[in-house]
C-alpha positions in Angstrom: 66.8 145.2 71.0 66.3 146.2 74.7 67.7 144.1 77.6 66.2 144.5 81.0 68.3 145.8 83.8 67.2 142.8 85.9 68.6 140.5 83.2 71.9 142.4 83.2 72.2 142.2 86.9 71.6 138.5 86.9 74.1 138.0 84.2 76.7 140.0 86.1 76.2 138.0 89.2 76.5 134.7 87.3 79.8 136.0 85.7 81.2 137.0 89.1 80.2 133.6 90.5 82.1 131.8 87.6 85.2 133.9 88.2 85.0 133.2 92.0 84.7 129.5 91.3 87.6 129.6 89.0 89.8 131.4 91.5 88.8 128.9 94.2 89.7 126.0 91.9 93.2 127.4 91.6 93.6 127.4 95.3 93.3 123.6 95.5 95.3 120.9 93.6 93.6 117.5 93.5 96.3 114.8 93.2 95.8 111.2 92.1 98.1 108.5 93.6 98.0 104.7 93.8 98.5 104.2 97.6 100.0 100.7 97.0 103.6 101.4 96.1 105.8 101.7 99.3 108.0 103.5 100.1 106.7 106.0 97.6 103.0 106.0 98.3 101.0 103.8 100.7 97.5 103.9 102.0 97.6 103.2 105.8 94.9 101.2 107.6 93.5 104.5 109.1 93.0 105.9 105.6 96.0 108.2 105.6 98.5 108.4 102.8 102.2 108.3 103.5 105.4 108.0 101.4 108.0 109.9 99.4 105.5 110.8 96.7 103.0 112.1 99.3 105.6 114.3 101.1 106.9 115.7 97.8 103.4 116.5 96.7 102.7 118.4 100.0 105.9 120.3 99.7 105.1 121.3 96.1 101.6 122.4 97.1 103.2 124.5 99.9 105.6 126.0 97.4 102.8 126.8 95.0 100.6 128.1 97.9 97.7 125.7 97.1 95.9 123.1 99.2 96.6 119.5 98.4 93.7 117.0 98.2 94.5 113.3 97.4 92.5 110.7 95.6 93.6 107.1 95.5 93.2 105.2 92.2 94.1 101.7 90.9 97.2 102.0 88.7 95.6 100.5 85.6 93.0 103.3 85.6 95.0 106.2 86.8 95.6 107.9 83.4 92.0 107.5 82.3 90.9 108.9 85.7 93.1 112.0 85.1 91.7 112.4 81.6 88.2 112.2 83.1 89.1 115.0 85.4 88.8 112.9 88.6 92.0 114.8 89.7 94.3 117.5 88.4 97.7 115.7 88.5 99.2 112.3 89.1 102.0 112.0 91.7 102.6 108.3 91.9 106.1 107.5 90.7 105.0 107.6 87.1 107.9 107.4 84.6 108.0 110.0 81.8 108.0 107.8 78.7 107.3 108.4 75.0 104.2 106.2 75.2 102.7 108.1 78.1 103.6 111.5 76.5 101.1 110.6 73.8 98.3 110.6 76.4 99.4 113.2 79.1 101.9 116.0 79.7 104.5 115.9 82.4 106.5 118.2 84.7 110.2 117.8 84.9 111.3 114.7 86.8 111.3 114.6 90.6 113.3 111.4 90.9 115.1 108.8 88.8 116.0 105.3 89.9 116.8 102.1 87.9 114.9 98.8 87.8 116.1 95.7 89.5 115.4 92.0 89.9 114.6 90.3 93.2 114.7 86.5 93.9 114.2 84.3 97.0 117.4 84.1 99.1 117.7 80.3 98.4 117.1 80.8 94.6 119.4 78.9 92.2 119.3 81.9 89.9 122.7 83.7 90.1 122.5 86.0 87.1 120.2 87.3 84.4 120.9 84.3 82.2 119.4 82.1 84.9 116.0 83.7 84.3 115.6 81.8 81.1 112.5 79.6 81.3 111.6 81.0 84.7 108.5 82.9 85.8 109.0 86.6 86.3 106.5 88.7 88.1 105.8 92.4 87.5 103.0 95.0 88.1 100.9 95.4 85.0 100.9 98.7 83.0 104.3 99.6 84.3 107.7 100.4 82.6 109.0 97.4 84.5 106.6 95.0 82.7 107.5 96.6 79.4 111.2 96.2 80.2 110.7 92.5 80.9 108.8 92.0 77.7 111.6 93.7 75.7 114.7 92.3 77.4 113.6 89.1 79.1 111.6 87.3 76.4 113.1 84.0 77.5 111.1 84.3 80.8 107.4 83.7 81.3 106.0 87.1 82.4 103.2 87.1 85.0 101.4 90.4 85.6 99.8 91.6 88.8 97.5 94.6 89.5 99.6 95.7 92.5 103.2 95.3 93.7 101.9 93.7 97.0 100.5 90.8 95.0 103.7 89.9 93.1 105.6 90.1 96.5 103.2 87.6 98.0 103.7 85.2 95.1 107.5 85.6 95.2 107.5 84.8 98.9 105.1 81.9 98.3 107.2 80.4 95.5 104.6 81.0 92.8 107.1 83.1 90.7 110.8 82.7 90.5 111.7 86.4 90.3 110.2 89.8 90.1 111.1 93.1 88.5 110.5 96.6 89.8 112.2 99.8 90.9 115.4 99.1 92.8 114.3 101.3 95.7 110.9 99.6 96.0 112.5 96.2 96.1 115.4 97.2 98.4 113.0 98.8 100.9 110.8 95.7 100.8 113.6 93.2 101.4 114.8 95.3 104.4 111.3 95.0 106.0 110.0 92.0 107.9 107.7 91.0 105.0 110.7 90.8 102.6 113.0 88.7 104.6 112.4 85.9 102.1 114.2 87.6 99.3 117.2 89.5 98.0 118.2 91.7 95.1 119.7 89.7 92.3 121.0 92.7 90.4 120.1 96.3 89.4 119.4 96.6 85.6 120.7 99.0 83.1 118.2 101.7 82.3 116.5 101.6 78.9 115.6 105.2 78.2 113.1 104.3 75.6 111.2 102.3 78.2 112.1 103.7 81.6 112.1 107.3 80.4 113.9 110.2 82.0 112.6 109.6 85.5 109.4 110.0 87.4 107.4 113.1 86.7 104.0 114.6 87.5 101.4 113.9 84.9 98.8 116.4 83.9 96.1 116.4 81.2 97.3 116.9 77.7 97.7 120.6 76.9 97.8 121.8 80.5 101.4 122.9 80.1 100.9 125.9 82.5 100.2 123.6 85.4 103.1 121.3 84.4 105.4 124.3 84.3 104.3 125.5 87.7 105.0 122.0 89.1 108.4 122.0 87.4 109.3 125.3 88.9 108.1 124.1 92.4 110.3 121.0 92.0 113.3 123.2 91.2 112.5 125.5 94.2 112.3 122.6 96.8 115.5 121.2 95.4 117.2 124.6 95.9 115.7 125.5 99.4 116.6 122.1 101.0 113.1 120.8 101.4 113.7 118.0 98.9 116.8 116.9 100.7 114.9 116.8 104.0 112.2 114.6 102.5 114.8 112.4 100.7 116.7 111.9 103.9 113.5 110.7 105.7 113.2 107.8 103.3 116.6 107.1 101.7 120.4 107.1 102.4 121.2 108.4 98.8 119.9 111.0 96.5 117.0 109.5 94.5 116.9 112.5 92.2 119.5 110.8 90.0 121.5 112.2 87.1 
């Protein structure tokens, strides 16, 4: 069977175009984040993204010599959006848990902080036992909601799409307490918006639920990308960039044990 030289030339050009497209794709990392979880990731009024997650993402992209592009996505749909190839990785304070590992792969952790409970400053609740029969707010589809379901069954759990919404309800007296990351709650109560409230207590980490820390999620099977991200995390920990970003947001090392 004879093949025309014109056909071969066209095929060669197409192959080269595919290779070029693949190389270009490797030069950019599209990152999904929520944009509603201060101080880790927040979408500002001008459309810019700020926060610890965002600065860490940019540092990792610099280390990997790729360009970062961010996409905001509601938390409930962030894993399906990754699976649908809306972005390449999730950097949004997502805890590495056995349940999530069934759906996605992860880099090594880039921070690890425990959950906590916050209540109004004038709350009669003085300890965890006082939560019995009370309404407890949490963001849906989070490890904190799962923690409350497992360990605080005597409370009525009320779920919210975003952290901002449960904060408004706690301030307005529509829930008695809320559960979230201790850093998120601590930073909130230090702000003008959180003057209503206080930390009741940090909680003991449940590894089965809280996992081993927050990692970077990638699609199942994309272990090469996960490994590159893990190596970049180790590199910015070693060269001081991580410490520089950490100091910008916190007065302690959020990397944890």
